[in-house]
N, C-alpha and C positions, 0 to 999 in steps of 0.2 A: 893856759892863757885865758884870761877873762876879758870881757869888753873893757872893763875899767883899766886894764893894763895898756890899752892903746892910747890913753890920754897923753898928749904931748909928743906922740910919735908920728912918723910919716907912714901912712897906710895907703896901699893900693888894693882896690877890690877888682878882681878879675872876673868879668862876666856881667852882662847887662840884662839878664832875664830875671825871673822872680826871686831867685836866691841872691843875685847880685844887688838888686834893688832893696831887698830887705836888709842886706848887710850894710849898704851905704847909709840908710836912715838910722839903723841901730848904732853904727860906729860914730856917725856925726854927733849923736847925742852925748858922746863921751869926750868931746873936745880934743880930737887928734890935732897935732901941729899942722899936718897937711893930709888931705884926703882926695884921692883921684880914683875914678873908675876907668877900667880898660876893657875894650871889647875888640877881640881879634876876629870875630865871626859875624860882623854886622852884614845884614842883607835886607831884602825887601820885607821880611817878616819881623824885623826888629821894631819894637815899640818906641815911640818918641821918648827922648830923655829931656824932660822939662819939669817945670814947677819945683816942688821941694827937692827933687832929686838933683836937678841942675844947680840949685842953690847950695846943696850940701857938697857936691863934688862935680868937677868937670868930667865929661866923658871923652876919653882919648882913644882914637883909632889910628890905623895906618902905621907908618914907619916909627913914629914916636912911642908907640904903645909899649914895646918891650923895654925901652929905656926907662920908662916911668915905673914899670914893675921892678926892674933891677935896682932903681934908686931908692925904693921904699925900704923902711925898716921891717915892715911886716906886709906880706902878700896874703890876702884873703881870697882864695879861689872858690868859684862856684863848683858844685858837684859835677857839672857837665864838662869841666876841664880835665881831660884824661892825664893820668900820671905819665903817659908816654909822649905827651905833647913836647915838641922840641924846646919850647920855652921853659917848660917845667924841668926838663932834663938839665938845661943850662942853669936855671935858678938853683937847683939842688947842688950842682957842681960848685957853684959859687958860695954855697953855705947859707943861702937865703932862708929866712924864717917864713914858712908857708903854712897856713892854717885854713879853716873853713868856718863859715857861720855856724854850722852844726857843732863844731868843736867849741867855739866861743860860748854857745848857748849851753852845751852840756856841762861845761865847767861850773856853771852856776845852778844847774838843775838836776844833776846826776842823782842825788839822793831821793828825788821824787819821781824817778823815771823808770818805766819798763821799756827797754829797747829791744826791738825784734828785727833780726835780719835773717837771711837765708837765700839760697839759690832758687828755691821754690817754696811757696807757702807763706811767705812773710806777710803778704797783704791780708790773706784770709785769717791767719793766726792772730795778727795784731788787731784786726777788726773784731774777731771773736773775743779776745781778751777785754777790749774796751766795752763791748756790748754786755758781756757777762758781769764785769765789774759794776757797770751802771745798774744792772738788774739786782746786784747784791748790795745796793745802797752805797757804792763807792764811786762817787762822781769823779770823772777824769776828762782830760782834754786829749783828743786823738789827733795826731799830726805826723809830720815827717815827709816821707817819700810819696805822699798821697796828693801833693800839690800845694801844701801849706808849709812854707819855710819855717824852720824852728824859731827863727828870730822874730817871726810875726805872731807866735802863739801867745795867748793871754796868760797871765799868772794863774796858777792852779796848785792844788795840793798834790795832785797825781797826774802824770802824763803817761800815755801809751803811744810809742813811736814806731812806725815802720821805717827802717833805715836801709838804704842801699849800700852796696859795697863802696861806692864813691864817698858816701857820707861817713862811713866807718873809718875810711883810710886815714884821716887826719885827727881822729879823736885822741885826746890825752887824758880823758876821764871816762870810766865805764859807768853805765847806768846802774842803779841799785839792783835791778833784775835784768840780766843780759840773756837774751833768748836767741837760739840759732835753730832754724827749722830743717835745713838741708844744706848739703854742700856738694856741688859738682861744677865742672868747668863752665864758666860763663864770662862774658865781657872781657875776654883775654886780650883783645886788641887795645883796650883802654888801660889795663893794668900791667901789661907787659909779659904775661904768661900765666900758666896755671898756678905755680907756686906763689907768685906775687898776688894773684887774685885771692887765694886762700889767706895769705898774710893780711891783706887789707880787710877782708871780711871778718876774720877772727880778731882784728884789732879791737872790736867791740868788747872783748873779754880781757884785754891786756892790762887793765888798770884797777884790779881789785874789786869787781862787783860783789855785792853781798851774796847774791845767789846766781848761779848759772843754770838755765833750763835748756835742754836740747832734745831733739828727736832721737830717742835711743835706738831707733830702727835704721838710721842712716849709716851705711858702712864707711863712707869717706869721712863723715863727721867723727865717727868713733875713732878712726885711725888718726885724725889730726888732733883730737883731744887727748888720746892716750889714757893715762890714769888720772887725769885732772878731775877734781871733785866737781860733780854736776848732778843735777836731777835729770835722769834720763827717761823722759816721758815715753810711754808705750811699753815699758818693762814692768814685771809683776809687782815691784815694790812701790810703784807710783801710779799715776793715771794710766789706764790701759783698757784694752778691749778683750773680753774673755766671754766664754759661754755662760749665760745666766741660768737660773733655776728652771726657766721655761724652755731651755734648749736653744735659744736664739742669742745672738751677740749682744752683750751689754757693756756699757762703760762702767769701769770700776775705779776706785781709789785703793790701791793695794788689793786686798781680797774682799773689800766691801762694795757691794753693787750700788750703782748710782741710778742709771736709767737705761732703757733699751737703745741699741744702736739706731733703731728705726726712728727715734725722736729727731736725730740730726737730718735735716733736709738735703744736705750736700752729698753728692755721689762720690764714690771712690775711696780706696783705702788710705790714700794720702790725706783726705779730709778727716778721716778718723784720727790719723796721727796729728793733724793740726788741732783738733779739739782736745786730744790728750795733752798736748803741750799747753794749751790755754788753761785747762783744768789744773795742771801742775803749777802754773804761774799763780793762779788764784790761791791755791793752797800755800804757796811760798809767801804770799802777801797776807796770810792770816785768815783767809776766808775758810769757814768750816764747811768744806765741800759736801761732806756726808750729811751733816745736819740740814743743809739747805738744798739737798738734791732735788726735791720736788720743784722748788723755785728755779733751780738751774735747768731742769728739764723743760719747763715752760719757756725760759729765755732761749735755750738752744733751738727749740721748735720754731720760735719766732724769728730766728736769725735769717736774714736775707743774704743769699750768696752774692758775691761781688760781680759786677758786670764784666763780661768778656772772659770769665773764668768758668768753663763748663756751663755756659748759659744756654739752656734749651729753648729753641724757637718752636712754638706750637703751630702746627699747620695740618690740614686734613688728609694728607696723602697716605698716612700710615708710616711715614718715615719720621725719625727724630733728627732734626738738624741742631748741631751744637756749636756755639761760638766759644772757642777757647783761644782767641787771637793773641792773648798775652803769653801763650806757650812759645817762647822765643828760643828754646834750646831743645836738643833731642831728648834730654832727660825729662823736661816738662811734658813733651809730647808723649813719652812713655807712660807717665803717670795718667795722662788723659785716656790713653788707649786702654790701660788697665781698668779704668773706671767703667768701661762698657764691655768688659770681658763676658763672653757668653752670648753676645748679640752679633748679628751680621754687621760688619763695620767697614765703612769707606772713610779714609783719612785724607784730608787735603793738606799737603805740606809745601813749603817753599816761601822764600822771601829774600831779604838782603843776604847775600852770601858773604859771611865773615870767615870762611875757610874752616868751619867747625868740622870735627871728626864725627861722622855719622856711623862709625863702627859699632858703638854701643846700641844704637837703634836697630841695626841689622841683627845683632846678637839677641836683642829683646824680642824680635819678630821671628826668630828662627823656627819656632814651632807653632806659629799662628796661621790662621786662615783669615786673610785681610786683603782689602783693596787699597792701594795707595796712589793718589793722583798728585803729580808734581807740577807746580806752577812756577813761573819765573820769580827770582833769578836762580835760586839755589835748588829748586825742585828737580831739574834734570840730574843734578849731582847726587841728590838724595836717592832718586830712583835708581841711578847707577849703583849706588852703594848697596841697594837691596837686591840687585840682580842675582838670579839663581836660587833664591829661597823658594822651596817647593809650594808653600801655601800662600805666597804673597803675589798678588796680581798688581802690576805697576803700569802706569801710563803717564805720559807727559802731555799736558794740555796747555792751551794758549794763555789763559788767564783765570782769575778767580771765578768770574761769571761762567766761563766755559766749564770749569771744574764742577760747579754746582749743577749745571745742566747735565753733564756726563754722569755725575753721581746718582742722579735720579734714574738713569738707565741701568746702572750697574748694581744698585743696592736693593735687595729684596724687601718687600713689605715687612714692616716691623723692625727694620734695620736702622742703623745710625749713620749719619753723615757728619763727620767731625772735622771742623776747621781747627787744627792744632799744628801751626805752621813749622814749628821747630826752627824759626828764624824771625828776625825783626821785620817791621813793616816799612821802615823808611826806604825811600827810593822810588817805589811805584805808588806809594800811598803817602798822604800828608803825615799820618801818625796811625797808631793802632786803632783809634776810634774810627778813622776813615775806612780802614780795612774791614772793621765790623759792619759799618754802614753798607759797604759794597756787598758783603756777604748776605746781610739781611735782605737787601733789595733784590739780590739774585734769587734768593729763596722764594720771595714773594712773586717775582716776575715769572718764575718758571713753574709755579704751582699749577697742577692740573685743573 
């Protein structure tokens, strides 16, 4: 379905945040017969609905809201509306047509788009792809799940998008290059279960993309893909890391060396995999990666890691404090822990308790020497899940500030204090940025 297909139809936009506002203005320009916006979550944080928005569509809340959704020919939901919402369940039962602004946009731009999703690594990988394409004289617009609604993007010859599982769920067109970086259970409460989450995530691949690029080292992704044709980055026949002629790790394309691993300023094997995926995408788009390896090496070296993802905080104590607040699942925390293998490590875990299974984290730490500090709300449950592991020292602390203070006492000089919560931030913090601010301030305030 395209925006132009909404002409003369009754349309309801569900959600009054950035995505909903972008959808209202974009749809209004295509002359629907009736257009209404519905918000079932209005609170003190809700922005005013006024000016061009109010002129384009009235905002309906309260008891009338569902009736307006049910009466529409087409419902355009914001990504923040979960598939498990009772109204969504009822709309589906009634056979309602439900889509998203992302799907309406993709219907018109798929052939110019690289779409990147994944349970881990999608932000870094999509940023790398956009950065490297620009360095290779391939201008592009970067958007998606980074705070810029697709319907607000300017016209361009090439797009690189970071796409959440929510945005992928309602797509009916696949991008020209569809990219998946990793797959593990996440956001199960919003999707209805692990199987539903994988289905919605992999919907990105469901409509005939020209090229599929995936992280070939991810076991769950390999299982879900089966024998589907795909470029499996990290394997010997595509972009991979292998020992170079000097005995150190190098990035390669097949068996052709590109540049040393040391060029990439990001720590961790998972970031090696992210760059392998990005290089495979460039090759799929016709960039001669081997011929331009020197230029690529410079661009890789200049890449700035994204905030709140293994972001190191410099301070004089001899400890390295690391902000990885966007690690909201046990699998993401496991990647972060691996990035500092070989150094004394204290990990701060805990946040909103979504009932996740922390068994995989326990298995991952079975042979590790590590200290784990648990903060509310889920921290005590994570600590309980790790009980009895011989090399894992655990402790429950009062809050994030107390965790930073205690980590200074427990972590030897030269060690790492890693905030990798394995849980979301909301509840005790406004958002993930607020959690990062509290962490950074605690590090500063407790410095010797």
